[in-house]
C-alpha positions in Angstrom: 101.4 111.0 99.6 100.5 107.4 99.5 102.8 104.9 97.9 100.2 103.9 95.3 99.9 107.5 94.1 103.7 107.9 93.9 103.9 104.7 91.8 101.1 105.8 89.4 102.9 109.2 88.9 106.4 107.9 88.6 105.9 104.5 86.8 102.5 104.5 85.2 103.2 101.7 82.7 104.4 99.4 85.5 101.3 100.3 87.6 99.0 99.4 84.6 100.9 96.1 84.2 100.5 95.4 87.9 96.7 96.1 87.8 96.4 93.8 84.8 98.3 91.1 86.6 96.1 91.5 89.6 92.9 91.4 87.6 93.9 88.3 85.5 95.2 86.3 88.4 93.3 83.2 89.4 94.1 83.7 93.1 93.9 86.8 95.4 96.9 88.9 94.6 97.6 92.2 96.3 98.7 95.2 94.4 102.1 95.4 96.2 103.1 92.0 95.0 101.7 92.5 91.5 103.6 95.8 91.2 106.9 94.1 92.2 106.3 91.3 89.7 105.5 93.8 87.0 108.6 95.8 87.9 110.8 92.7 87.7 109.5 92.1 84.2 110.1 95.7 83.1 113.4 96.3 84.9 115.2 93.0 85.6 118.2 94.9 86.9 116.2 96.0 90.0 115.5 92.4 91.2 118.2 92.6 93.9 116.8 95.9 95.2 113.2 94.5 95.3 114.4 91.3 97.0 116.2 93.3 99.7 113.1 95.4 100.3 111.0 92.2 100.6 113.4 90.8 103.2 113.3 94.0 105.2 109.5 94.0 105.2 109.4 90.4 106.2 111.8 91.0 109.1 109.7 94.0 110.2 106.5 91.9 110.3 108.2 89.0 112.3 107.3 89.1 116.0 110.3 89.4 118.3 111.1 86.3 120.3 
């Protein structure tokens, strides 16, 4: 299953908040970042986990030197 579908099934309120953030944003805002921001608002105790995930994804995108 796709990540978006899992999020809708497991955290529908967070997903709705993320879609609202994305729609009301002045600048282009992808759903992934909107979902993370909504999740930080709903569950501030997960901030460390979300930050670690962001660091892992950033390292994976970085080209090897």
